[in-house]
N, C-alpha and C positions, 0 to 999 in steps of 0.2 A: 501528577503522574499517572499514566493511563494503566488499565489493568493487565496489559500484555506483559509490562515490566515486572509486575508482581509474579506473574507466571513464570516469566523467564528466570528470575532470581531463584524461586523455589526449585525449578527444574535444573538449573545450573549447580545449586549447592547439592541436590541429590546426586548429580554426576560427580561432584567433587567428592562427597563421602564415599563413594563407590570407586570412582576412577583413580583417585590419588592413592588408594591402598592396593590396587591391582594394576594399574597401567598408566601410561603418560596421560596428563590431563593439563589443559590449558584453559585460560580465561582472557578475554579480550574485550575491547571497545572498537565500534566500526561506525562507518558513516558512508552514506551513498544515496541513490536514488530511492531507497525506501526509507530513508531518514537516518537518524542516529539510533545506534543499538548496543546491545550487549550480546556476548556470545560464549558459551562454553563448549569444549572439545574433548572428548575422550577417544583415545586410540586404541581399538580393540586389537588390531593387528598391524604389522608394519605397513601395509598397504591400504588399511581401511580404518576410518574413524566416523564417530557420530558426532553431530554438532546441534545444539539447540540454542535459541537465542529469541531476541525481539528487537523489533524496530519501530520507532515513533517519531513523528515530526508533524507540525502544522505549518502549511505554507499558504500565505495569503497572496491573491493575485485578482486581477480583473480582466474582463475581456467579453466577446460576443459569443453567444452560443444560441443556434437556432433563430438568429436574428434579433435577440435581445441582449442588452448589456447587463452584466452581472458582476457584483463583488463575489468572490470566491474564496474558500478555504479548501485546501487539498489536505484532508486529515489522515495521514498515513499511520497505520496501526496493525502491526502484524507480529505473530509468534510462530516459530517454525522449527522443525526438526528435519535434518538432512543426513543422508549417508554419502561419504566422500571416498572415492576409489583412486588412490595415488599411484602414479606409474614409478617403477622402480628407478632408482638413482636420478630422478628428475622432480622438480618442484611442481610439475603439472599435475592436476586431478580433474576428475569428472564428478559433478555433484548432482544428486537427485533427492527430492524431498517433497514435504508438503508444508502448507502455510496455513495457519488459522488467520484468515483475512478479514480485517476490519476496516480496510481503506474505504474512504468515503470522500465524495465532492459535495460540499454544502455550498449553495448559492442563493443570493438574494439580489433582486432586480435592482438596478441603480435608478435614481431619479432622473426622469426624462426632460425635466425643465419645462414641463407643460405639453409635450409632444405626446401624440397618441402611440398606443401600442398596437402592434401587429401580432395578434394572438390567434394561431393556427389558420392565417390567411384572411381573418377578419380584423376590423379596426375598432378599438375600444379606448375610450378617454381614460386618462390616470385615475380619475375619481372611480370609474367603474373596475378597474383592474386593482387599484391599491398596490401593494407589494406582492412580488411573486416570490415564492419559497420554493426550493428544489433541493432533494438529497438524492445523490446516485451512490448505490452500493453494489457489491459484486458478490460472487459465490463466497460463502463463509469458509470453504475449504478449498484451496488453490494449490495445483501441482506446480512444481519448480524444476526446471532443468538448466543446468550451465557448467561451466568450467572454471577453474581457478588455478592460482599459482601461490604456493606457500614458500616463503624464504624464512630461514632461521639463522641465528648467530649463536654459536656455541650451545645450541640446543635449548636456551632459555627464552630469548625474546624472538619475535618473529613479526613479519609483515605478509598479510594475506590479501590477495586480489581476487574479487569474484566477478564474472560476467555471465549473464544468463537472462531467462524469461520467466516471470511469474504469469501463468495463464490464469486471469481473473474470471473468465467466463462473461457471459452476457450480462450487461448491466441492468439494474432494477432501479428506475427513475420515479421519484414522487414529484409532482408540481401542484402547488396550492396557491390561492390568491385570496386576499382578504378585502376586495373592494366592494362597491355597491351592487355590482353585477355577479358577485359570487354566487348567488341563489338561482340565477337564471339558467335554464336548460340550454338555451343558445350560447351562453358563455361557457358553460361546462363542456358542451360539445367542442367548441374552440379550444378550450384548455386541453382537453384530451389530445386533440390533433397536435397541438403545440408539444405536449409531453412525449407524444410518440416520436416527433421530429427530433427532439432533445435527446431522447434515448437512443435514436439512430446514430446522432453525433457522438455520444459517449461510448458507443461500441468500439471507437478507436482505441479505447483504453483496455479492451479485453486482455491484450498481451502487454504487460507492464515490464519495460526493460530494467534489468537489474545490473548495476554497477557499483561496487563498493570496495572499500579498503579497510583493513582491520589491523590493529596493533595487539599482538598476543604475548602473554606471558605464560611460559610452561613450567609446571611444578615438577 
């Protein structure tokens, strides 16, 4: 279990201790493009509530980035707090908040079957390159803006939908190799050029689309 779920659980219990004594409080499970999550909601006013929660999921994939084939893990890991402004007599709301963002893309180059690598525009043998390892991370705090719909049955159970964008910021990419040429300045210059190209491709993920559904129980 990732640390964000521990943070979220503590925050949700803190909201529960205060919220259930003074106002409407709900807790739920959610799933979406940020992974699987837990969420607590405290209604301060009929048209305003605060929500805290966490999302986490590891998704394995493979593909080509900057001309090199990688095995990749998308490690999704976020903790968040949002304010939600509801429209009167409507399930529609506007949501704004901040995420503690631990999302990472972790990649390892695939076996080329003896074919050479093109690293930063230069050709190197598999022995010279060895294995390429890359980690892409983003801003540790990321703003979120979106809209949502909250549907409730008899005020106790609910179904919530969220649609928005998490602005992760510019990516920070590391790229390392462990082959025979790793200590060569010529290879390191080519590796840096490859890293810059990879960082440019990863900038496509600066704005992460958020779509989720949550099942809520209200106390």
